[in-house]
Each structure stands twice: as structure tokens, then as C-alpha cells.
DSSP file (Angstrom, degrees, kcal/mol; ACC not computed):
  #  RESIDUE AA STRUCTURE BP1 BP2  ACC     N-H-->O    O-->H-N    N-H-->O    O-->H-N    TCO  KAPPA ALPHA  PHI   PSI    X-CA   Y-CA   Z-CA
    1    1 A M              0   0    0      0, 0.0     2,-0.3     0, 0.0     0, 0.0   0.000 360.0 360.0 360.0 129.5  -22.4    4.9   -1.6
    2    2 A S        -     0   0    0      2,-0.0     2,-0.5     1,-0.0    86,-0.0  -0.646 360.0-151.5 -86.9 140.9  -22.4    1.6    0.3
    3    3 A I        -     0   0    0     -2,-0.3     2,-0.5    85,-0.2    82,-0.0  -0.945   7.4-140.0-115.2 130.8  -19.4   -0.6    0.1
    4    4 A N        +     0   0    0     -2,-0.5    51,-0.7     2,-0.0     2,-0.3  -0.780  39.8 149.9 -86.8 126.9  -19.6   -4.4    0.5
    5    5 A F  E     -A   54   0A   0     -2,-0.5     2,-0.3    49,-0.2    49,-0.2  -0.983  31.0-150.8-152.1 162.2  -16.7   -5.7    2.5
    6    6 A S  E     -A   53   0A   0     47,-2.2    47,-3.2    -2,-0.3     2,-0.4  -0.957  10.6-143.3-133.5 154.0  -15.7   -8.4    4.9
    7    7 A I  E     +A   52   0A   0     -2,-0.3     2,-0.3    45,-0.2    45,-0.2  -0.970  28.9 157.9-121.1 132.9  -13.1   -8.6    7.7
    8    8 A N  E     -A   51   0A   0     43,-2.5    43,-2.9    -2,-0.4     2,-0.3  -0.947  41.6-104.2-144.6 162.8  -11.1  -11.7    8.4
    9    9 A T  E     -A   50   0A   0     -2,-0.3     2,-0.3    41,-0.2    41,-0.2  -0.647  38.4-160.6 -83.0 151.4   -7.9  -12.9   10.0
   10   10 A I  E     -A   49   0A   0     39,-2.3    39,-0.5    -2,-0.3     2,-0.3  -0.854  16.5-106.6-128.9 167.4   -5.1  -13.8    7.7
   11   11 A L    >   -     0   0    0     -2,-0.3     3,-1.7    37,-0.1     6,-0.4  -0.727  34.7-102.8 -99.3 143.4   -2.0  -15.9    8.0
   12   12 A F  T 3  S+     0   0    0     -2,-0.3    -1,-0.1     1,-0.3     4,-0.1  -0.352 106.0  11.6 -58.3 138.2    1.6  -14.6    8.2
   13   13 A N  T 3  S+     0   0    0      1,-0.2    -1,-0.3     2,-0.1    32,-0.0   0.566  96.4 131.5  66.3  12.7    3.5  -15.1    4.9
   14   14 A S  S <> S-     0   0    0     -3,-1.7     4,-2.0     1,-0.1    -1,-0.2  -0.413  77.1-103.1 -81.2 167.6    0.3  -15.9    3.0
   15   15 A P  H  > S+     0   0    0      0, 0.0     4,-1.7     0, 0.0     5,-0.1   0.876 126.5  53.1 -58.0 -35.6   -0.5  -14.2   -0.3
   16   16 A E  H  > S+     0   0    0      1,-0.2     4,-2.2     2,-0.2     5,-0.1   0.881 104.8  54.9 -66.0 -37.3   -3.0  -12.1    1.6
   17   17 A Y  H  > S+     0   0    0     -6,-0.4     4,-2.7     2,-0.2     5,-0.2   0.920 105.1  52.5 -61.8 -43.2   -0.3  -11.1    4.1
   18   18 A E  H  X S+     0   0    0     -4,-2.0     4,-2.0     1,-0.2    -1,-0.2   0.896 110.5  48.0 -60.5 -39.5    1.9   -9.9    1.2
   19   19 A K  H  X S+     0   0    0     -4,-1.7     4,-2.1     2,-0.2    -1,-0.2   0.865 109.9  53.3 -67.8 -35.6   -1.0   -7.7    0.0
   20   20 A M  H  X S+     0   0    0     -4,-2.2     4,-2.7     2,-0.2    -2,-0.2   0.923 108.0  49.5 -63.5 -44.8   -1.5   -6.4    3.5
   21   21 A V  H  X S+     0   0    0     -4,-2.7     4,-2.8     1,-0.2    -2,-0.2   0.899 108.6  54.2 -61.7 -40.3    2.2   -5.4    3.8
   22   22 A D  H  X S+     0   0    0     -4,-2.0     4,-2.5    -5,-0.2    -1,-0.2   0.916 110.2  46.2 -59.9 -43.0    1.8   -3.6    0.4
   23   23 A L  H  X S+     0   0    0     -4,-2.1     4,-2.6     2,-0.2     5,-0.3   0.930 112.8  49.1 -66.1 -44.6   -1.2   -1.6    1.8
   24   24 A R  H  X>S+     0   0    0     -4,-2.7     4,-2.9     1,-0.2     5,-0.9   0.913 112.6  48.8 -59.4 -42.8    0.7   -0.8    5.1
   25   25 A R  I  X>S+     0   0    0     -4,-2.8     5,-2.9     3,-0.2     4,-1.1   0.940 113.2  47.2 -61.6 -47.6    3.7    0.3    3.0
   26   26 A K  I  <5S+     0   0    0     -4,-2.5    -2,-0.2    -5,-0.2    -1,-0.2   0.896 124.5  29.6 -61.4 -43.9    1.6    2.5    0.7
   27   27 A V  I  <5S+     0   0    0     -4,-2.6    -2,-0.2    -5,-0.1    -3,-0.2   0.872 132.4  25.8 -88.1 -40.2   -0.4    4.2    3.6
   28   28 A L  I  <5S+     0   0    0     -4,-2.9    -3,-0.2    -5,-0.3    -2,-0.1   0.742 127.5  26.0-102.8 -26.5    2.0    4.2    6.5
   29   29 A R  I ><XS+     0   0    0     -4,-1.1     5,-2.3    -5,-0.9     3,-1.7   0.870 108.7  56.5-108.5 -52.7    5.6    4.2    5.2
   30   30 A I  G > <S+     0   0    0     -5,-2.9     3,-2.1     1,-0.3    -4,-0.1   0.882 102.7  57.8 -55.3 -43.0    6.0    5.6    1.7
   31   31 A P  G 3 5S+     0   0    0      0, 0.0    -1,-0.3     0, 0.0    -2,-0.1   0.771 110.8  45.4 -59.5 -21.4    4.4    9.0    2.7
   32   32 A L  G < 5S-     0   0    0     -3,-1.7    -2,-0.2     2,-0.1     3,-0.1   0.350 119.3-110.2 -98.9   4.3    7.1    9.3    5.4
   33   33 A G  T < 5S+     0   0    0     -3,-2.1     2,-0.2    -4,-0.3    -3,-0.2   0.778  80.7 120.6  72.3  26.2    9.9    8.2    3.0
   34   34 A L      < -     0   0    0     -5,-2.3     2,-0.3    -9,-0.1    -1,-0.3  -0.701  42.2-168.0-118.2 168.3   10.3    4.9    4.9
   35   35 A N        -     0   0    0     -2,-0.2     2,-0.4    -3,-0.1   -10,-0.0  -0.845  33.5 -89.4-140.3 178.6   10.0    1.2    4.2
   36   36 A F        -     0   0    0     -2,-0.3     2,-0.2   -15,-0.0   -11,-0.0  -0.756  31.7-146.3 -93.5 141.1    9.8   -2.0    6.3
   37   37 A S     >  -     0   0    0     -2,-0.4     4,-2.0     1,-0.1     5,-0.2  -0.588  31.4-108.2 -91.9 165.9   12.9   -3.8    7.4
   38   38 A A  H  > S+     0   0    0      1,-0.2     4,-2.2    -2,-0.2     5,-0.1   0.880 123.6  55.7 -59.4 -37.1   12.9   -7.6    7.7
   39   39 A E  H  > S+     0   0    0      2,-0.2     4,-0.9     1,-0.2    -1,-0.2   0.901 104.4  52.8 -62.9 -41.8   13.0   -7.0   11.5
   40   40 A D  H >4 S+     0   0    0      1,-0.2     3,-0.8     2,-0.2     4,-0.2   0.941 113.6  42.5 -56.9 -48.6    9.8   -4.9   11.3
   41   41 A L  H >< S+     0   0    0     -4,-2.0     3,-1.7     1,-0.2     4,-0.3   0.798 102.6  66.2 -73.9 -28.6    7.9   -7.6    9.5
   42   42 A N  H >< S+     0   0    0     -4,-2.2     3,-1.3     1,-0.3     4,-0.3   0.753  88.1  70.3 -63.9 -21.8    9.2  -10.4   11.6
   43   43 A K  G X< S+     0   0    0     -4,-0.9     3,-0.5    -3,-0.8    -1,-0.3   0.750  89.1  64.7 -63.5 -22.0    7.3   -8.9   14.5
   44   44 A D  G X  S+     0   0    0     -3,-1.7     3,-1.7    -4,-0.2    -1,-0.2   0.640  76.6  87.5 -76.4 -14.4    4.1  -10.0   12.7
   45   45 A I  G <  S+     0   0    0     -3,-1.3    -1,-0.2     1,-0.3   -33,-0.2   0.883  99.8  30.7 -54.5 -43.9    4.9  -13.7   13.1
   46   46 A H  G <  S+     0   0    0     -3,-0.5    21,-0.3    -4,-0.3    -1,-0.3   0.176 105.3 100.9-102.6  16.7    3.2  -14.0   16.5
   47   47 A S  S <  S-     0   0    0     -3,-1.7     2,-0.5    19,-0.1    19,-0.2  -0.574  76.8-111.6 -99.5 161.1    0.6  -11.3   15.9
   48   48 A Y  E     - B   0  65A   0     17,-3.1    17,-2.6    -2,-0.2     2,-0.5  -0.808  34.1-153.5 -85.0 132.7   -3.1  -11.5   14.9
   49   49 A L  E     -AB  10  64A   0    -39,-0.5   -39,-2.3    -2,-0.5     2,-0.4  -0.948  11.1-171.2-116.2 120.9   -3.5  -10.1   11.4
   50   50 A F  E     -AB   9  63A   0     13,-2.5    13,-2.0    -2,-0.5     2,-0.4  -0.920   4.1-177.8-115.5 135.3   -6.8   -8.6   10.4
   51   51 A A  E     -AB   8  62A   0    -43,-2.9   -43,-2.5    -2,-0.4     2,-0.5  -0.989  19.3-145.2-135.3 143.1   -7.7   -7.6    6.8
   52   52 A C  E     -AB   7  61A   0      9,-3.2     8,-3.0    -2,-0.4     9,-1.1  -0.927  21.5-163.3-106.3 125.9  -10.7   -6.0    5.3
   53   53 A F  E     -AB   6  59A   0    -47,-3.2   -47,-2.2    -2,-0.5     6,-0.2  -0.888   9.4-142.8-112.7 138.0  -11.6   -7.2    1.8
   54   54 A N  E >   -A    5   0A   0      4,-2.3     3,-2.1    -2,-0.4   -49,-0.2  -0.282  45.7 -86.4 -83.0-177.6  -13.8   -5.6   -0.8
   55   55 A D  T 3  S+     0   0    0    -51,-0.7   -50,-0.1     1,-0.3    -1,-0.1   0.606 130.4  59.3 -70.8  -9.0  -16.1   -7.7   -3.0
   56   56 A K  T 3  S-     0   0    0      2,-0.1    -1,-0.3     0, 0.0     3,-0.1   0.303 118.6-112.5 -94.5   7.8  -13.2   -8.0   -5.5
   57   57 A K  S <  S+     0   0    0     -3,-2.1     2,-0.3     1,-0.3    -2,-0.1   0.706  70.7 143.4  67.0  22.9  -11.1   -9.7   -2.7
   58   58 A E        -     0   0    0      1,-0.0    -4,-2.3     2,-0.0     2,-0.6  -0.712  57.5-115.1 -88.0 143.8   -8.7   -6.7   -2.6
   59   59 A I  E     +B   53   0A   0     -2,-0.3    -6,-0.2    -6,-0.2     3,-0.1  -0.703  41.1 166.3 -80.8 121.1   -7.4   -5.7    0.8
   60   60 A I  E     +     0   0A   0     -8,-3.0    22,-2.6    -2,-0.6     2,-0.3   0.448  64.8  13.9-114.3  -5.7   -8.8   -2.2    1.5
   61   61 A G  E     +BC  52  81A   0     -9,-1.1    -9,-3.2    20,-0.3    -1,-0.3  -0.973  64.8 163.8-163.4 156.3   -7.9   -2.0    5.3
   62   62 A C  E     -BC  51  80A   0     18,-2.6    18,-2.6    -2,-0.3     2,-0.3  -0.991  11.4-171.6-165.9 165.4   -5.9   -3.9    7.8
   63   63 A C  E     -B   50   0A   0    -13,-2.0   -13,-2.5    -2,-0.3     2,-0.4  -0.968  18.9-132.7-160.8 161.7   -4.3   -3.9   11.2
   64   64 A V  E     -BC  49  77A   0     13,-3.1    13,-3.2    -2,-0.3     2,-0.4  -0.938  19.7-163.7-117.5 138.7   -1.9   -5.9   13.3
   65   65 A V  E     -BC  48  76A   0    -17,-2.6   -17,-3.1    -2,-0.4     2,-0.4  -0.989   1.9-160.7-130.3 128.8   -2.7   -6.9   16.9
   66   66 A D  E     - C   0  75A   0      9,-2.7     9,-2.7    -2,-0.4     2,-0.6  -0.837  18.8-129.1-106.1 145.7   -0.2   -8.1   19.5
   67   67 A N  E     + C   0  74A   0     -2,-0.4     7,-0.2   -21,-0.3     2,-0.2  -0.843  40.5 167.6 -95.6 121.1   -1.2  -10.0   22.7
   68   68 A Y  E  >> + C   0  73A   0      5,-3.2     5,-1.6    -2,-0.6     4,-1.1  -0.689  38.3  37.3-125.2 175.5    0.4   -8.4   25.8
   69   69 A S  T >45S-     0   0    0      1,-0.2     3,-1.0    -2,-0.2    -1,-0.2   0.869 124.8 -50.8  51.0  56.7    0.3   -8.4   29.5
   70   70 A K  T 345S-     0   0    0      1,-0.3    -1,-0.2    -3,-0.1    -2,-0.1   0.894 108.3 -53.7  52.6  46.3   -0.4  -12.1   30.3
   71   71 A N  T 345S+     0   0    0     -3,-0.4    -1,-0.3     2,-0.2    -2,-0.2   0.761 118.3 104.9  63.5  28.5   -3.3  -12.2   27.9
   72   72 A T  T <<5S+     0   0    0     -4,-1.1    36,-1.4    -3,-1.0    37,-0.5   0.526  78.4  32.9-111.9  -9.6   -5.2   -9.3   29.4
   73   73 A S  E   < -C   68   0A   0     -5,-1.6    -5,-3.2    34,-0.2     2,-0.3  -0.993  60.0-148.3-146.1 154.0   -4.5   -6.7   26.7
   74   74 A F  E     -Cd  67 110A   0     35,-2.7    37,-2.8    -2,-0.3     2,-0.5  -0.852  12.1-144.5-111.3 151.9   -4.0   -6.3   23.0
   75   75 A K  E     -Cd  66 111A   0     -9,-2.7    -9,-2.7    -2,-0.3     2,-0.4  -0.978  14.4-151.2-116.6 118.3   -1.8   -3.7   21.3
   76   76 A L  E     +Cd  65 112A   0     35,-2.9    37,-0.6    -2,-0.5     2,-0.3  -0.711  27.4 161.0 -85.3 133.4   -3.2   -2.5   18.0
   77   77 A R  E     +C   64   0A   0    -13,-3.2   -13,-3.1    -2,-0.4    37,-0.1  -0.975  45.5  29.6-148.5 162.5   -0.6   -1.4   15.5
   78   78 A Q  E     +     0   0A   0     -2,-0.3     2,-0.4   -15,-0.2    -1,-0.1   0.873  66.8 177.5  56.4  43.6   -0.1   -0.8   11.8
   79   79 A M  E     +     0   0A   0    -16,-0.2     2,-0.3    -3,-0.1   -16,-0.2  -0.660   7.9 167.2 -76.6 127.2   -3.8    0.3   11.2
   80   80 A A  E     -C   62   0A   0    -18,-2.6   -18,-2.6    -2,-0.4     2,-0.4  -0.997  23.3-171.3-147.0 138.6   -4.2    1.3    7.6
   81   81 A V  E     -C   61   0A   0     -2,-0.3   -20,-0.3   -20,-0.3     5,-0.1  -0.999  39.7-105.4-127.0 132.6   -7.1    2.0    5.2
   82   82 A D    >>  -     0   0    0    -22,-2.6     3,-2.5    -2,-0.4     4,-0.6  -0.295  30.3-124.1 -53.3 132.7   -6.6    2.5    1.5
   83   83 A P  G >4 S+     0   0    0      0, 0.0     3,-0.7     0, 0.0    -1,-0.1   0.805 110.3  61.9 -53.4 -31.4   -7.0    6.2    0.8
   84   84 A L  G 34 S+     0   0    0      1,-0.2    -2,-0.1     3,-0.0   -24,-0.0   0.705 111.9  38.3 -66.5 -18.1   -9.8    5.4   -1.8
   85   85 A Y  G X4>S+     0   0    0     -3,-2.5     3,-1.1   -25,-0.2     5,-0.5   0.362  85.9 121.8-114.6   1.6  -11.8    3.9    1.0
   86   86 A Q  T <<5S+     0   0    0     -3,-0.7   -25,-0.0    -4,-0.6    -4,-0.0  -0.372  72.3  28.0 -68.2 146.7  -11.1    6.3    3.9
   87   87 A G  T 3 5S+     0   0    0     -2,-0.0    -1,-0.2     1,-0.0    -3,-0.0   0.576  94.4  99.1  81.5  10.1  -14.1    8.0    5.4
   88   88 A K  T < 5S-     0   0    0     -3,-1.1   -85,-0.2   -86,-0.0    -2,-0.1   0.204 103.1 -96.4-114.4  13.1  -16.4    5.2    4.5
   89   89 A G  T  >5S+     0   0    0     -4,-0.0     4,-2.4     3,-0.0     5,-0.2   0.469  90.1 120.4  89.7   1.2  -16.5    3.3    7.9
   90   90 A I  H  ><S+     0   0    0     -5,-0.5     4,-2.5     2,-0.2     5,-0.2   0.951  77.3  45.5 -64.2 -49.8  -13.9    0.7    7.1
   91   91 A G  H  > S+     0   0    0      2,-0.2     4,-2.5     1,-0.2     5,-0.2   0.916 113.8  49.3 -60.6 -45.2  -11.6    1.8    9.9
   92   92 A R  H  > S+     0   0    0      1,-0.2     4,-2.6     2,-0.2    -1,-0.2   0.938 113.2  46.2 -60.0 -47.9  -14.4    2.0   12.4
   93   93 A D  H  X S+     0   0    0     -4,-2.4     4,-2.3     1,-0.2    -1,-0.2   0.869 111.1  52.9 -65.3 -35.6  -15.7   -1.5   11.4
   94   94 A L  H  X S+     0   0    0     -4,-2.5     4,-2.3     2,-0.2    -1,-0.2   0.928 110.7  46.8 -63.6 -45.3  -12.2   -2.9   11.6
   95   95 A I  H  X S+     0   0    0     -4,-2.5     4,-2.7     2,-0.2    -2,-0.2   0.926 112.2  50.2 -62.3 -45.2  -11.7   -1.6   15.1
   96   96 A E  H  X S+     0   0    0     -4,-2.6     4,-2.4     1,-0.2    -1,-0.2   0.882 109.6  51.6 -62.1 -37.7  -15.1   -2.9   16.2
   97   97 A F  H  X S+     0   0    0     -4,-2.3     4,-2.4     2,-0.2    -1,-0.2   0.928 111.0  47.5 -62.6 -45.7  -14.2   -6.3   14.7
   98   98 A V  H  X S+     0   0    0     -4,-2.3     4,-2.8     2,-0.2    -2,-0.2   0.903 111.0  51.6 -63.1 -41.9  -10.9   -6.3   16.7
   99   99 A E  H  X S+     0   0    0     -4,-2.7     4,-2.5     2,-0.2    -1,-0.2   0.916 110.5  47.8 -62.8 -42.5  -12.7   -5.3   19.9
  100  100 A D  H  X S+     0   0    0     -4,-2.4     4,-2.0     2,-0.2    -1,-0.2   0.900 112.1  50.4 -63.2 -40.0  -15.2   -8.2   19.4
  101  101 A Y  H  X S+     0   0    0     -4,-2.4     4,-1.0     2,-0.2    -2,-0.2   0.922 109.9  50.5 -62.6 -44.1  -12.3  -10.5   18.8
  102  102 A A  H ><>S+     0   0    0     -4,-2.8     5,-2.8     1,-0.2     3,-0.9   0.933 109.5  50.4 -59.5 -46.9  -10.6   -9.3   21.9
  103  103 A K  H ><5S+     0   0    0     -4,-2.5     3,-1.7     1,-0.3    -1,-0.2   0.875 105.3  56.5 -60.3 -37.8  -13.7   -9.8   24.0
  104  104 A S  H 3<5S+     0   0    0     -4,-2.0    -1,-0.3     1,-0.3    -2,-0.2   0.764 109.1  47.4 -65.5 -22.9  -14.0  -13.4   22.7
  105  105 A K  T <<5S-     0   0    0     -4,-1.0    -1,-0.3    -3,-0.9    -2,-0.2   0.270 120.7-111.0 -97.4   8.4  -10.5  -14.0   24.0
  106  106 A K  T < 5 +     0   0    0     -3,-1.7     2,-0.4     1,-0.3    -3,-0.2   0.770  67.2 150.9  64.5  28.3  -11.4  -12.4   27.4
  107  107 A I      < -     0   0    0     -5,-2.8    -1,-0.3    -6,-0.2   -34,-0.2  -0.765  24.7-176.7 -87.4 134.2   -9.1   -9.4   26.6
  108  108 A N        +     0   0    0    -36,-1.4    40,-2.1    -2,-0.4     2,-0.3   0.285  58.8  51.4-118.1  11.4  -10.4   -6.2   28.4
  109  109 A R  E     - E   0 147A   0    -37,-0.5   -35,-2.7    38,-0.2     2,-0.4  -0.988  52.3-168.1-150.6 136.6   -7.9   -3.6   27.2
  110  110 A I  E     -dE  74 146A   0     36,-2.4    36,-2.1    -2,-0.3     2,-0.3  -0.995  12.7-171.6-124.8 127.0   -6.6   -2.4   23.8
  111  111 A N  E     +dE  75 145A   0    -37,-2.8   -35,-2.9    -2,-0.4     2,-0.3  -0.783   9.4 167.9-110.1 155.9   -3.6    0.0   23.7
  112  112 A L  E     -dE  76 144A   0     32,-2.2    32,-2.7    -2,-0.3     2,-0.7  -0.985  38.0-123.5-160.3 161.4   -2.2    1.7   20.7
  113  113 A H  E     - E   0 143A   0    -37,-0.6     2,-0.4    -2,-0.3    30,-0.2  -0.948  37.6-160.0-107.4 106.8    0.2    4.4   19.5
  114  114 A A  E     - E   0 142A   0     28,-2.9    28,-2.3    -2,-0.7     2,-0.1  -0.730  20.7-119.0 -93.7 133.6   -1.9    6.8   17.5
  115  115 A R  E >>  - E   0 141A   0     -2,-0.4     3,-2.1    26,-0.2     4,-0.7  -0.479  34.5-115.7 -59.4 140.6   -0.4    9.3   15.0
  116  116 A K  G >4 S+     0   0    0     24,-2.6     3,-1.1     1,-0.3    -1,-0.1   0.856 116.4  56.8 -52.4 -38.5   -1.5   12.7   16.3
  117  117 A I  G 34 S+     0   0    0     23,-0.3    -1,-0.3     1,-0.2     4,-0.2   0.747 107.1  49.7 -65.4 -23.5   -3.6   13.2   13.2
  118  118 A A  G <> S+     0   0    0     -3,-2.1     4,-1.8     1,-0.2     3,-0.5   0.484  81.1  97.3 -94.8  -4.3   -5.5   10.0   13.9
  119  119 A V  H <X S+     0   0    0     -3,-1.1     4,-2.7    -4,-0.7     5,-0.2   0.898  80.4  53.2 -55.2 -46.3   -6.3   10.8   17.6
  120  120 A P  H  > S+     0   0    0      0, 0.0     4,-2.1     0, 0.0    -1,-0.2   0.878 106.0  55.2 -59.1 -35.9   -9.8   12.2   16.9
  121  121 A F  H  > S+     0   0    0     -3,-0.5     4,-0.7    -4,-0.2    -2,-0.2   0.948 112.4  41.7 -58.4 -50.1  -10.7    9.0   15.0
  122  122 A Y  H ><>S+     0   0    0     -4,-1.8     5,-2.3     1,-0.2     3,-0.6   0.864 110.2  57.3 -69.3 -35.5   -9.8    6.8   18.0
  123  123 A Q  H ><5S+     0   0    0     -4,-2.7     3,-1.9     1,-0.2    -1,-0.2   0.900 101.4  56.8 -61.8 -39.1  -11.4    9.2   20.5
  124  124 A K  H 3<5S+     0   0    0     -4,-2.1    -1,-0.2     1,-0.3    -2,-0.2   0.777 105.8  52.5 -60.3 -25.7  -14.8    8.8   18.6
  125  125 A L  T <<5S-     0   0    0     -4,-0.7    -1,-0.3    -3,-0.6    -2,-0.2   0.300 129.5 -95.0 -95.5   8.4  -14.4    5.1   19.2
  126  126 A G  T < 5S+     0   0    0     -3,-1.9     2,-0.3     1,-0.3    21,-0.3   0.598  75.7 142.6  94.1  12.3  -13.9    5.5   22.9
  127  127 A Y      < -     0   0    0     -5,-2.3     2,-0.4    -8,-0.1    -1,-0.3  -0.665  35.1-150.8 -87.6 143.1  -10.1    5.5   23.2
  128  128 A N  E     -F  145   0A   0     17,-3.0    17,-2.0    -2,-0.3     2,-0.2  -0.880  13.1-119.0-116.7 145.4   -8.5    7.7   25.7
  129  129 A I  E     +F  144   0A   0     -2,-0.4     2,-0.3    15,-0.2    15,-0.3  -0.568  31.1 178.1 -77.9 140.3   -5.1    9.4   25.6
  130  130 A Y  E     +F  143   0A   0     13,-2.5    13,-0.6    -2,-0.2     2,-0.0  -0.993  47.1   8.5-139.7 144.8   -2.6    8.6   28.4
  131  131 A G  E    S-     0   0A   0     -2,-0.3     2,-0.2    11,-0.1     3,-0.1  -0.231  92.7 -53.5  82.3-176.2    0.9    9.9   28.7
  132  132 A N  E     -     0   0A   0      1,-0.1    11,-0.3    10,-0.1    -2,-0.1  -0.562  60.0 -85.7 -99.8 160.6    2.7   12.6   26.8
  133  133 A E  E     +     0   0A   0     -2,-0.2     2,-0.3     9,-0.1     9,-0.2  -0.331  52.1 178.2 -60.4 144.2    3.2   13.1   23.1
  134  134 A F  E     -F  141   0A   0      7,-2.3     7,-3.1     5,-0.1     2,-0.4  -0.940  28.9-105.1-145.3 166.4    6.2   11.3   21.7
  135  135 A M  E     +F  140   0A   0     -2,-0.3     2,-0.3     5,-0.2     7,-0.0  -0.808  36.5 165.7 -99.7 134.6    7.9   10.8   18.3
  136  136 A E  E >  S+F  139   0A   0      3,-2.3     3,-2.1    -2,-0.4    -2,-0.0  -0.981  74.1   1.1-145.4 139.6    7.7    7.5   16.4
  137  137 A V  T 3  S-     0   0    0     -2,-0.3    -1,-0.1     1,-0.3  -103,-0.1   0.854 130.6 -63.9  42.1  41.0    8.6    7.0   12.8
  138  138 A N  T 3  S+     0   0    0      1,-0.2    -1,-0.3     0, 0.0    -3,-0.1   0.618 118.4  94.1  66.2  18.0    9.6   10.7   12.9
  139  139 A I  E <  S- F   0 136A   0     -3,-2.1    -3,-2.3    -5,-0.0    -1,-0.2  -0.967  83.2 -89.4-136.1 155.6    6.1   12.0   13.5
  140  140 A P  E     + F   0 135A   0      0, 0.0   -24,-2.6     0, 0.0   -23,-0.3  -0.364  47.2 176.6 -66.7 137.3    4.1   12.9   16.7
  141  141 A H  E     -EF 115 134A   0     -7,-3.1    -7,-2.3   -26,-0.3     2,-0.4  -0.904  17.5-151.9-133.1 161.0    2.2   10.1   18.4
  142  142 A L  E     -E  114   0A   0    -28,-2.3   -28,-2.9    -2,-0.3     2,-0.3  -0.995  22.9-119.4-132.8 143.2    0.1    9.7   21.5
  143  143 A K  E     +EF 113 130A   0    -13,-0.6   -13,-2.5    -2,-0.4     2,-0.3  -0.638  38.6 179.1 -77.8 136.6   -0.6    6.6   23.6
  144  144 A M  E     -EF 112 129A   0    -32,-2.7   -32,-2.2    -2,-0.3     2,-0.3  -0.946   7.8-178.9-136.4 157.5   -4.2    5.6   23.7
  145  145 A E  E     -EF 111 128A   0    -17,-2.0   -17,-3.0    -2,-0.3     2,-0.4  -0.990  15.9-154.9-152.4 159.4   -6.2    2.8   25.3
  146  146 A K  E     -E  110   0A   0    -36,-2.1   -36,-2.4    -2,-0.3     2,-0.5  -0.992   9.9-162.9-136.5 130.0   -9.7    1.5   25.7
  147  147 A I  E     +E  109   0A   0     -2,-0.4     2,-0.3   -21,-0.3   -38,-0.2  -0.943  19.7 169.6-112.7 132.9  -10.8   -0.6   28.6
  148  148 A F        -     0   0    0    -40,-2.1     2,-0.3    -2,-0.5    -2,-0.0  -0.922  37.1 -96.9-142.0 166.2  -14.0   -2.6   28.2
  149  149 A N        -     0   0    0     -2,-0.3   -42,-0.1     1,-0.1   -46,-0.1  -0.623  20.6-157.9 -82.3 138.1  -16.1   -5.3   29.9
  150  150 A T              0   0    0     -2,-0.3   -44,-0.1     1,-0.2    -1,-0.1   0.247 360.0 360.0-101.6  12.8  -15.7   -8.8   28.5
  151  151 A D              0   0    0    -45,-0.0    -1,-0.2     0, 0.0    -2,-0.0   0.493 360.0 360.0 -66.8 360.0  -19.0  -10.1   29.8
């Protein structure tokens, strides 16, 4: 079954942002018995916020991207796809959208902390592991990155 969706940037503290936080909470925090603190969410103020909308304008996927290293790299974080839509290409298309956005900004590297369970997903998209496994939000993670040409 094909799903119609669009990906756009959204604004911090907008109604769409609140829906994005709800999705991130549902997918990334509640299963671990965690929630967001005000400090966690304040990190989003200076971030790029990407959301995937279905044809009913519901947010079905999202991620947060920070600009690091003197505008030469992005850090992808808080990637989430609604469980009802996982396995349908939403995550892949969201990553590709972010990569195209990075290239438009002359960014040539994207870093991320992948939950160990998500490593194969990122590897399929060309991300490589660097460093050792570490714990974050009480679960194993690996640092990953992708370097690409911005021509």
C-alpha cells in the first residue's frame, strides 16, 4: 500500500512542533519509561525541525537536526516514525530529505547516535559506525556518520 506524505520544516513552539514532541515522546521516551524535561526541549530552539505529514496532516515521522562544527556538519537526533507507518519508507525518505537539505547548506557530514537496534537501518542508508558502543537514555547506542559530496 502506497502512502501519500510530505516532508517539511516546522517552527519551534508551533502547533506542529507540539505534535512532533508528542510523536517523539510516544516512540522514543514512553517505551523507556522516560519523558522530556524542559531542558531537553529547549535544545530544539536553535535546531532544524523536520516533520513528515500524511494526507490528513498528521505527523507520522520526524527528526531534529543540529548544526555543528562551524557549519560543516549536522547532528541528526530524535528520529521517530509512528509505529503504524514503520517499514513503509518514511524514515528513509526523511533521512534523504535531511541529506538534501544539508547539501543545500553546503554541509558534507551528518553524525548521529543510533540506538543499537536502529544501526542496520542507518547502515542501509550509507552511515558508518565509529567509536565504541555507549549507553544513552539507558540503552546501547553507536555513533554513526555519513560524509558526502556537496557538489
